[in-house]
C-alpha positions in Angstrom: -95.2 16.7 -0.7 -95.3 19.7 -3.1 -97.8 22.8 -2.5 -100.5 20.8 -4.6 -99.8 17.4 -3.2 -97.8 14.5 -4.3 -99.3 11.8 -7.1 -98.3 8.0 -6.9 -99.1 4.5 -7.9 -99.9 1.9 -5.5 -101.2 -1.4 -5.6 -103.4 -2.5 -2.3 -104.1 -6.1 -1.3 -104.6 -7.3 2.7 -105.4 -4.7 4.8 -103.1 -3.0 6.8 -105.4 -1.9 9.9 -107.6 1.4 10.3 -105.2 4.4 10.0 -105.8 8.1 9.3 -103.7 10.9 7.6 -103.3 14.7 8.4 -103.8 15.5 4.9 -106.1 14.9 2.1 -106.1 11.4 0.1 -107.6 11.1 -3.4 -107.8 7.5 -5.0 -108.7 6.7 -8.5 -109.3 3.2 -9.5 -107.1 1.8 -12.4 -107.6 -1.9 -11.9 -109.2 -4.3 -9.6 -111.4 -3.4 -6.8 -110.7 -1.8 -3.6 -113.2 -1.9 -0.6 -113.0 0.9 1.8 -114.5 1.8 4.9 -114.0 5.5 5.6 -115.5 7.0 8.9 -117.7 4.4 9.0 -119.0 4.5 5.4 -118.5 1.7 3.1 -116.7 2.8 -0.4 -115.8 0.4 -3.4 -113.3 1.9 -5.6 -113.5 -0.1 -8.9 -111.8 1.1 -12.1 -113.4 4.3 -13.0 -114.3 4.9 -9.7 -112.5 7.0 -6.5 -112.8 8.4 -3.4 -111.9 11.5 -1.4 -110.8 11.1 2.1 -110.5 13.8 4.6 -107.9 14.6 7.0 -108.3 12.7 10.3 -110.9 10.5 8.9 -110.1 6.8 10.1 -110.2 4.2 7.0 -109.4 0.8 6.4 -108.9 -0.8 3.1 -108.9 -4.7 1.5 -108.4 -5.8 -1.8 -108.6 -9.6 -2.0 -107.5 -9.9 -6.0 -105.3 -7.0 -5.8 -106.1 -3.1 -7.1 -104.1 -0.2 -8.9 -104.8 3.0 -7.6 -103.6 6.4 -8.7 -103.3 8.5 -5.4 -103.2 11.9 -4.7 -101.8 13.2 -1.0 -102.9 16.8 -0.8 -103.0 19.3 1.8 -104.9 21.8 -0.6 -107.7 22.8 1.4 -110.1 23.1 -1.8 -110.5 19.2 -1.5 -112.7 20.0 1.5 -115.4 20.5 -1.2 -115.2 17.1 -2.2 -115.6 15.0 1.3 -118.4 14.8 3.9 -121.3 12.4 4.7 -123.5 13.8 2.0 -120.7 14.1 -1.0 -120.7 11.7 -3.7 -117.3 10.0 -4.2 -117.8 9.3 -8.0 -115.3 11.2 -9.6 -116.2 13.4 -12.7 -116.2 12.1 -16.0 -113.0 14.8 -16.7 -111.1 13.6 -14.2 -111.0 9.9 -15.4 -109.1 10.3 -18.7 -106.7 12.7 -16.7 -106.1 10.0 -14.3 -105.3 7.4 -16.9 -103.2 9.9 -18.4 -101.3 10.8 -15.4 -101.0 7.3 -14.3 -99.1 6.5 -17.7 -96.8 9.6 -17.1 -95.7 8.4 -13.7 -94.8 4.9 -15.1 -92.7 6.6 -17.8 -91.0 9.5 -15.2 -92.5 12.3 -16.6 -91.4 15.2 -14.4 -94.3 17.4 -15.4 -97.1 15.0 -14.5 -95.7 15.4 -10.8 -95.2 19.0 -11.2 -98.8 19.9 -12.6 -100.8 16.5 -12.3 -102.1 17.2 -8.9 -103.5 21.3 -9.6 -105.1 19.6 -13.0 -106.7 16.7 -10.9 -108.2 19.4 -8.4 -109.4 21.6 -11.5 -111.1 18.9 -13.2 -112.9 17.6 -10.3 -114.2 21.0 -8.9 -115.0 22.3 -12.2 -117.7 19.4 -13.3 -121.1 19.7 -11.7 -122.7 16.8 -10.2 -126.4 16.1 -10.2 -125.9 13.3 -7.4 -123.4 15.4 -5.1 -125.6 14.3 -2.2 -126.8 10.9 -1.3 -129.5 10.1 1.5 -128.3 9.2 5.3 -127.8 5.8 6.6 -131.4 4.1 7.0 -131.7 3.1 10.6 -135.0 1.7 11.0 -134.6 -1.6 9.0 -133.7 -4.9 11.1 -130.7 -6.7 10.0 -131.0 -10.2 10.9 -127.2 -10.9 11.7 -127.2 -14.5 12.4 -128.9 -15.2 9.2 -126.1 -13.1 7.3 -123.4 -14.8 8.9 -124.9 -18.0 7.8 -125.6 -16.5 4.1 -121.7 -15.6 4.3 -120.5 -18.8 5.4 -121.6 -20.2 2.3 -119.9 -17.6 -0.1 -116.5 -18.1 0.7 -115.3 -19.4 -2.5 -116.0 -16.2 -4.3 -114.8 -12.9 -3.4 -117.1 -11.6 -1.0 -117.0 -7.6 -0.1 -119.0 -5.5 1.8 -121.1 -4.5 -0.9 -122.3 -8.0 -1.3 -123.3 -8.2 2.4 -124.9 -4.7 1.8 -127.2 -6.1 -0.8 -128.1 -9.2 0.8 -130.0 -7.0 3.4 -131.4 -4.7 0.9 -128.8 -1.7 2.1 -126.4 0.6 0.3 -122.8 -0.3 1.6 -122.4 2.8 3.4 -125.9 2.3 5.3 -124.5 -1.2 6.1 -121.4 0.0 7.3 -123.3 2.4 9.7 -125.3 -0.3 10.8 -122.8 -2.6 11.3 -120.7 -0.1 13.3 -124.2 0.4 15.8 -125.3 -3.0 16.0 -122.3 -5.0 15.9 -119.5 -2.4 17.5 -117.1 -2.6 14.5 -116.8 -1.6 11.1 -118.0 -3.6 8.2 -114.8 -4.6 6.9 -113.6 -5.6 10.3 -117.0 -7.6 10.8 -116.6 -9.4 7.4 -112.8 -10.2 8.1 -113.8 -11.7 11.8 -116.3 -14.1 9.8 -114.0 -15.3 7.3 -111.2 -16.0 10.2 -113.5 -17.4 12.6 -114.8 -20.2 9.7 -111.2 -20.8 8.8 -110.5 -21.7 12.5 -113.3 -23.8 12.6 -112.1 -25.5 9.5 -108.7 -26.0 11.0 -109.8 -27.4 13.8 -111.1 -30.3 11.8 -107.7 -31.4 10.5 -108.2 -29.8 7.1 -104.8 -29.0 5.7 -104.0 -24.9 5.7 -104.2 -24.6 2.0 -107.6 -26.1 1.5 -108.8 -24.0 4.4 -107.5 -20.6 2.2 -109.0 -22.2 -0.7 -112.6 -22.4 1.2 -112.3 -19.5 3.1 -111.2 -16.8 0.4 -107.8 -16.4 1.5 -105.1 -15.5 -1.7 -102.9 -18.3 -0.4 -102.4 -20.4 2.4 -99.7 -17.8 3.8 -102.1 -15.0 3.7 -104.5 -17.2 5.9 -101.3 -18.4 8.6 -100.5 -14.4 8.6 -104.1 -13.4 9.1 -104.2 -16.2 11.8 -101.3 -15.0 13.5 -102.2 -11.1 13.8 -105.5 -12.4 15.5 -103.4 -14.3 18.0 -101.0 -11.2 18.7 -104.5 -9.0 19.4 -105.9 -11.6 21.7 
């Protein structure tokens, strides 16, 4: 990693599990949608969106249909100004065309993109002013009917279901829902969502339904993705 950081293009899919880094990680969405949980907060990185993950923040991600992001791994201390519970994760408008240019330059192996891109991205992000740089903290007072939410989710596996969908169902933002899920269920929202999907898959498999049909009904990308998820769950029990 250079003095300003290292740029790369990364494709995301199934969750690798919760982890953390000793440096900042900046993600800008290019295609697809990436759902993250960062230090208990839900974040969706769609095309034109972004996220700054601070050193030591445990995070998890999942993209059921695949996502491509421009990623900057950087130890530059000024990125700390873009993190925190009340900081917006939306990148400034000036950073978006730059991100697309840098992504194209990386694909074409243009060396100047790697040399100057990290510093230019930081400058574009910090020089833009945000009127929405702070967001309200999580709402703790509203009661969530978790059994009803679980029942609703069980009817939705035929489509791409996200943490944002669950949050909207109980009239909370993704970050508020993630905080409530950790408080009420003792786990992150993405882990709870994966647990629901896997539990439904197990029920269907117990009826003798084929792996392919179960995968289709519970939102897994393929029968092999379902088989791998079941295997991982068995290893952790």
